[in-house]
N, C-alpha and C positions, 0 to 999 in steps of 0.2 A: 239736651242737658248742658251744653256748653254755650256760654255767651260770647266768650272771646278767647283767643289763643295767640300767643306770640312765642315763636320758637327761635332761639338764638343759636347760630352755628357755633361750632367748637368741638373740642374733644374732651369729654362727651358734649353733645349738644344739650342745651337746657331751655326751659321755657316757663311761661307763666300762663295759667289757665284760670279763667273765671267761670265757675259752674253756675248754672241757673238756680240750683238749690243745694243746700248743705248736704242733704242726703245723697245727691249725685256725687259730690266731692268725696264723701266718706266711702261710698261704694267703689269709686275709682281707686281710692288709696288701698283698698283691701285686696285688689288684684295684683299679682306680680308685675304685669305689664299691661298697658292700654295702647291701642292704636288711636292716636289723636291726630286726626286729619292726615293720615298716611305716614306718620312717624311713630315708631314703637317707643313708648315712654314708661318710666316708672313714676308714679304719682305719689307725692308726699304732701301731707297737709302742713300748712304753716299758719300759725295764729298770728295775730297782730295786736297792737296795744289798745285798740279801741273796742268798746262794747259791741257785741253783735257779730254776725257772720260777715266774712270779708266782702260780701256784695255791696256793702256800704262804701266801697272804695272804687276809684277809677285809676287804672294804669295809664299813664301818659308816656308814650314812646316816641322815638324819632325826633326828640327835641334837639335842636342844634347845641353842641357842646359849649358853645360860646354864650348860651343863655344863662342868665343869673337866677338865683333863687327868688330875688325880688321881682323879676319879670314874670316868673311862673305864678307866684302868689298874686301879682297884679292882674293877671288874666283870670284868676279864680276868685278874686276877693268878693265879687258881687253874687256868687253862687249861694243859694240858700242852704243852710245847714253845714257849711264847710267847717270841719274840726281842725284840719291841719294838713300839711304837705310833707311827705317823706321825700327827702332829697337824696339821691344816690351819688356817691363819690368813690373813686378808686383810692388805693393806698397812698396816693400822692396828694389827695385832696381835690382832684379834678373831677368835674361833673361827668357822669357816665352817659348822659343823654336820655335818661328817663327818670320819672318821679311818680309818686303815688299820692292821690288826693283822697282824704277820708272825710266822710259826711255823717251826720247824725242818723240817717236812715237810708235804706235802699231807695226809697222814693226820691230823696234829695239827690243821691248819686245819679239815679236814672234821669232826672230833670237836667242836671248839670251836663251829663253825657250828650243829651239831645241839643242843648244850647251850644255846646262846643263843637258839634259836628259841622 
């Protein structure tokens, strides 16, 4: 039921989960805690600004913090159905090292994922 998981250390640790289906995400959020790959987590659903379920997005992690927005967009510009890129910054405007790319459909996101691997 889970396509991808990234758990960030910290106090408390947090992470990002991409579920295979919306129903799986909803079911996980209804339980007080879930064991996600050996880590007990509380799951909360978060919507986003684009139509459809979040599976039309790709999470891009471990990007060097010196990378620019333009460089990330340049890598993604020829991907079919790209809607936009959400760029993450800290309170000082510095890039956090991860971004999210959103596509018109889950199929477009899946094709982009395979091309980028």
